N, C-alpha and C positions, 0 to 999 in steps of 0.2 A: 504494500500500500504506500502511496506517496501523496504528501500534501504539497500543493503549490501555493506559495505565499509571496507577499511583498512585505519587507520589513516595516513593522508598526501599523500595517493595514488591519482591517477587520479580521483577516485570516489569522491573526495572532490568537484570537479566541479559540479557534479550532486547534491551533498548535498547542496551546496550553491544555485544552481538554483532552487531546490525544495523550499527552504526557500524564495527566491526572488519571486517565483510564488505564495507564500502563500498557498501552498498545504499541506494538512494534511497527514502525513506519519510517520511511525515508521522507526527506523534505527537500524541496528545490525552490530557489528564489526565482521570481519572475520580474523581468523589467517591463513594467506596465506601459511605458512609452513606446518601446520597440516591439512589445508583444512577443518577446523571446524569453525562453527559460535560460537559466544559467548554463545549461549544457548545449544551448543553441537551437532547441526545438521551437517551432512556431507555436506560440501559446494558443492561438485561435484553433489549431488542430486538436488541442486538448480540451479547451473550453471556448466554444464559439462566442460566448458572451464577452470574452476578452478581459474579464476582471477576476480577481481572487476573492474568495478561496475556490480551489477545486481539490477534490480528493479522489485520486484514482484507487479504486479498490483492487484487491488481488484478483478479482474476477475480470478486471478490465473495465468495468463500469466506472463512469465518472460522475461524482456528485458535485453540485455547486450550490451556492447560497448557504449562508451561515445557519439559518434555521434547520435546513435539511441535514447538513453535515453534523451539527451539534446534536440533533435528534438521533441520527444514526449512531453517533458515539455513545449516547445514553442507552441505546439498545444493546451495545456491546458491554457497557459498564453501568448497569442500572443504579448503582450508588450515586451517579451523577445527576439524578433527578429525584424530586421528593417522593417519598413512599405514599402508600395509600391509594384508594380507588380513584381519586382525582389527581394523583401526583403527576401523571404524564400530561394531562390536560392543563394543569396549573403551570407546568414547566413550559409547554408550548405557548401559553398565554404570555409568560414572562419573556420568552425568546422573541415573540412577535412584537411585544411592546418595545423592547430594546432595539429591534431591527427597524420597525416602521416609524416609531415615534421619537427615538433618540438618534440612531445612526443616520437616518435620512435627513434629520434636521441639521446635520453638519454640512450639508451640501454647499451653502454659500462660502464656507471656509475653504473648501477644496476646489470650487468652481469659479473662483475669482469674483465673488459677490461684492457688492458695494459695502461701505462701512455701515450704512443703514440696514442692509440685509443681514450683515453679520451680527449687528446688535439685536435685531429682532430674533434671529436664530438662537443667539446666546440666551435670551430671555426665555424662549420656549424650552430649550434644553435644560436650563436651570429649573424651570417649573416641573419638568418631567423627572429630573433627577431627584427633586424634593419629594415627589410622589413615591418614588422607590425607597428613598430614605425613610419616609414615614410609614411604609408598609412592610419594611424588612422584619422578618420574624426572629431575627437573632443576629449573630455575627455575619451571616450570609442571607441571601434573599429569602430562603425557606427555613432558616433556623441555624442550627449549629454545624450543619454539613454543607459543603460546597456543592453547587450544581453547575452544569454546563452554562446556564444562563449567567451565573456569576462571572464566568470567564469572559463572556461577551460584555457585560457591564464594566468589568475592569478595563477593557480596551477603550470603551467610551470615556472612562475617567482619565485615561492617558491622553486622549484627544482633548478633553476639557482643559487639562493642564497646558497642552500645546497651544491652544487657541484662546486661553485666558477666560474660559467659561467657569464661573464660580459653582463649585459643588458643595452640598451640605457637609457639615463636619462629620456626620455619621458615615457618609460615603468616603470621606478622606481617610477615616480610620479603617474602613473596609479596604480601600486601595492599599494602605500600608500592610494590612494582614495578607493581602494577595501577594504583594512584593516579597513577603517572607516565605512563600510557598516554593518548594523545590521545583515543581513543574513550571511555575511562572518564570523562575530564574533560568531554568534550562531552556525554555522556549525563547526567552528574550536574548539569551546568549547565542543560540542558534541563529537568531535574526540580526545579530550584531547591535542590539539595543543596549546591552550592558556588557 
């Protein structure tokens, strides 16, 4: 299995979750401007969407989109989603919220938005981060145990730092806890971030 990533991109969430799940995988950096992998492959031939993440399974199938990949990882390592009859659904809800309501709100920062667009986006992101901080069930989104959704939220907090978006104190403490995890340090080291 191979994860295709770009350093510090949203694919970092999958990178962390794969390490948390203790799955064996290779990883390859993608130049998103040239659409080439580090080994010289045409990335469009791997993922016609042209962006990361992509996860090539041992079967040869390729998954893309964070929600799908992180959900697949939780099926391999069920401890990365909350337990109980609604655990899977609750986890999908959290993944969808992070993806559609927070991740997508960063677009003005990546797409050359105006200062006004960036200020509006920062306010929206801050409000949505506050919602997550207010609804956290413990040290992590669902309580005492890490979920794959926490991996995705962590990346959004790194982006918040990068673009000067204010995050609630509770999420700053969460980010520090995440930085102390072996899987996080390992993934960030592989991506050249630390």
